[in-house]
N, C-alpha and C positions, 0 to 999 in steps of 0.2 A: 557240810554246810557251816558257814561261819556262825559262831554262837551269838553274835550281836544281832543277827537278822532273825526276824520272825516271818517265815515263809508260809503262805497259804495257797490253797487250790481254789480257783473259781471255775466251776464245772458247768458248761452250757448243756451238758448231756447230749452230745452230738450223735447222730445216727450215721456212723462212718461206713462207707462202702456198702450201702443198702442194708445195713443192720436193721433188725426189727426193733420196735420200741422196747420189747422185753430184753433183748440183747444189750441195747444201749444202757438201760437202767442197771442191768447186772454189772456192766463195765464200770458204771459210776460207783457202785458199791465196792467193787474191787479197787478202784482208784482211791476211795476214801480209806479203805483198810490199809492199803500199801502206804499212802501218805502218812498215816498215823505211825506205822512201823518205821518209816524213814525219817521221822522227826518233824514233819510239817505241823504247824501250830493250829491250822484251821482248814476246814472244808466248807466252802460256800457253793450254793447252786442257784441258778438263775430262774427267771420266769419269762416264758415266751408263749404266745398263743397262735395256734393254727399255722405253725411253721413245720413243714414236713421233715426238715432235716434235723429238728431238735425234739427232745422228749422231756421237756422241763416246764410243764405248765403249772405245777403246783409245788413250790419248794418245800412248804411245810410238810407235805405228805412224804416226799423223798427223804427229808431230814429225819423224820420220825423213824423210818426204816433204817437209815444209816446210823442213827444214834444207837439202835439196838445191836448193830454189828460192830461197833467201835466202843472204846472205853474212855479215852482222854481228849481226843481232838475236839477243838471248838467247832460248832456247827452253826452255819449262818446262811441267810438268804442274800443273794446278790443279783436282783433285789426283788422284794415284794413291791408291786406297782400300786402304791397307795391310792391314787386317784380312782381306781376301779372299785375300792372296797370301803366298807364301814370300818372306821377306826376301832370300834368295839370288837368286831369279829377278828381283826388282825391281832389286837391285844390278847384276846382270849386264846387264839390258836397258838401264839408264841409263848404265852404264859403256861399253857399246857405242856408245850415242849420243854420249857424251863423247869417245870415240876418233874417231868420224866427224866431229864438229863441235867441235874443241878449244876450251875456254874459253867455250862458249856454253850449256851444259846446266845447268838448275836443276830439281832434283827436289823437287816439292811433294807433300806427303803429306796425306791426310785420313783421318778415321775414320768417316765416314758410310757407310751401306749403298749409296747411289747408285742405288737402284731400289726397286721394290715388293717385298713379302715373298716372292713366288714366284720372281721373278728372283734375289733375294738368296740364297734357299735353293739354287736351281739352280746358282748361281755357286760357292758355297763352303760350303754346308751351314749349320751352326749359327752364324749371324753373331754373336749375343750372346756365345757362347762365345769366338769369335775376337777380338771387340773387347775382351773382358775380359783377353786376353793381349797387348793392344797394347804395354804397357811392355816386355815381353820381345821383341816383334817390333822395336820401335824400337831397343832395345839391340843386337839382332843386326844390324840394318841399319847402324847407325853403326859397329859393329865391322867389318863387311864392307867398308865404304867407307874404313876406316882400316887395312885389311889386318892385323887382329888377332883375327879370328874363329876360334874353336875349336869343333869338333863331336866330342864324345866324346874330348876331349884330342888331337884331330888338327886341324892347321890346314887351313882351307878358304878358298880365295881366289876372290873374284868377278872373273872375267876376261871381257874383256880389261882390263888396267890402263891407263887413259889417262894421258898425260903431265901433263895439266892436270886436277885433280880437279873434280868437279861440286859445286855447292852444294846444301845440304839445307834445306828449309823445311817448316813445319807450317802448314796452313790450318785455321782454325776460327772459331767464333763465340762462344766462351765461355772462362771461366777455365781449364777443364780442358785444352783444347788449348794454351793459352798456357803452362801449367805443364809440359806434355810438351815443348814447344819449348825452354823454358828448361833443363829437366833434361838434355836431350841436346845442348845447344849448337847448336840449329838457328835459322834465321831464322823469324820469325812473321808470317803473313799473317792479318790480321783481316778476315773476310768481312762487311763492313757490309751488303752487298746482300742477305744472308740473315738478318740479325739485327735484333732490335728494340732492342738495346743499342748504345751509341755507341762501345764498345771501350775506353774509358778504363781501366776496372778490369782487363780482360784484358791490355792492353798494359803497365799498371803492374806487374802480377804477373810478366809475362814479363821485363821489364827488371830487376826486383828479384831474381828467382830465377835469372837467367841464369848458367850454368856454361860457361866457354869450352871449345871442342872443338878438335880438330886442324884443322878446316876453317873455323871461325868463332870469332874471338877476342873480338868485341864483339857485343852484341845488335843485330840488324837487323830493322826492322819495315817491312812493307808493309800497305796497306789496299786492299781490293777494293770498288769503289763502282759502282753502277748509274747510268748517265747517258744522256741523249739530248739532243743539240744540234741546233738548226735555225737557219736564218737569222732566223726570227721566233719570239718566245716563244709566240705563238698556235699555230703549227704544232707546236712541241715538246710543248706541253701537250695538244693534241688527239690527237697520235699516241700519247702515253703513256697517256692515258685509254682510247683505243681498244684498245691492246694489253692493258691491265689488264682491261678488260671481256671481251675475247675469252678470256683465260686463265681468268678466273673462270667464264665460261660453259662452258668445257671441263673445269672441275673440276680444273685443274692448279695452282691457286694458293690459298694460305691467304688468308682474307679481308683480313688486314692487309698482305700483301705487295704492294708497289707501289701500294696504295691512296693513299698520300701522294705517290706518284710523279707524280700529276697536279697537285701543288702546284708552282708556279713556284719555281725556284731563287732568284729574286729575293725571293720572299715566304716563304722558309724559316722565318723566325722566327714567321710567322703560322700555320704548319701545326699540325694537331691532334696535338700531341706531349704525352704524359702527364707526362713528367718530364725532368729535366736529363740523365739517363743513358740516355735513349732517343733514337733517331735515325731520320730519314727514310731509307728504303731506296733511293730513286731520285730523282735530280735532273733536271729538265727545264727547258730554257730556251735562250737564246742562248749562244754561247760565253763571252761576258763574264760572264753570270749564273752559268753552271756553273763557270767558273774561280773565281769568288768563293767558291762553296761548297767546291770542292776545296781552296782555300787555307785555309778554316776547318777542314776535316777534317785537313789537314796540320798546322796549328798545334795542334789538339786532341790528336793522337796523336804529334806531334813526329817526323814522317817526311816525306820528299819523294818516297818511292816509292809510286806509285798504280797500281793495276790497274783498268782500266775495263771494265765489262761493259755492252755495248750490244746490244740485240736489234734494235730498229728495226721499222717497219711493213713494210719490204722491204729487200732487200740494198743497193740504191742509197742509200737514206737512212741505213742503218747505216754505210756507208762515209763518207758525207758528215759524219755526226756525228763520227767519229774525225778526219777531215780538218779540220773546222772547229776542233776543240779544239787540234789541233797547230798550226794557223796563227794562232790567237788571240794 
């Protein structure tokens, strides 16, 4: 792994090949332990609801367990879906994590529903109404994390108060999320693996509009990218195509998602890309080929912080992909 890069894991906690939820969660623990040993800087996990293929409904619970099984790797949510929740509850949960694991906690926020319409309604009622109030929720959360929140002119404190503050990030795929991150002085994570855009406009808006906060003085950018490495290009391409076809057959993927993932990282410039501001969502190839693409992403968005999303045809090859990239 190049010393100038800060690689991280973004784990969706997939249930591969009909694994049970228990097996999927244990594999996530193994992944975090191995990632720490291989030099990865951070392990983040996602939030999804009523999705049979994922076991990641509560990132703060999984992070608490993984924190106890690791010692140095940063732990983050990718992302807590703030429109569903009270800002006070989110602040309390992650401050508790920050007190348990000092200096290691990164709170990543999102504004997607994270599930189908019925699960979304069951979770928090009128999601559209909640998401329309996201600016107020973000303001309340930042105030809580800076110990300056007032409710009806009375101070309310999110406890426990950790000695080392957690860092705050906004994940997104468009300019709107970037503007929120800039307005509230958060870090910004561009989710390239979920977007048809290449992130240049969103990151540009974020950096131009960034307002320093108590916890972040300068704009900080990460990019989340889907990759799959193998010893041979042929294997990486075949496995990526197979996964994409299985997801499409199950109706769990938009037609464009990972369709270009079967394109070799080596042949990225030959991919079917409509314009300069569109991006391939998934890179497959040997470690050297994938690193070449990660370096291009790094230069394009001017960041050395990369979050890697790897599903893999099975857990063993998922681990191998992360290992090969770290060792390249």
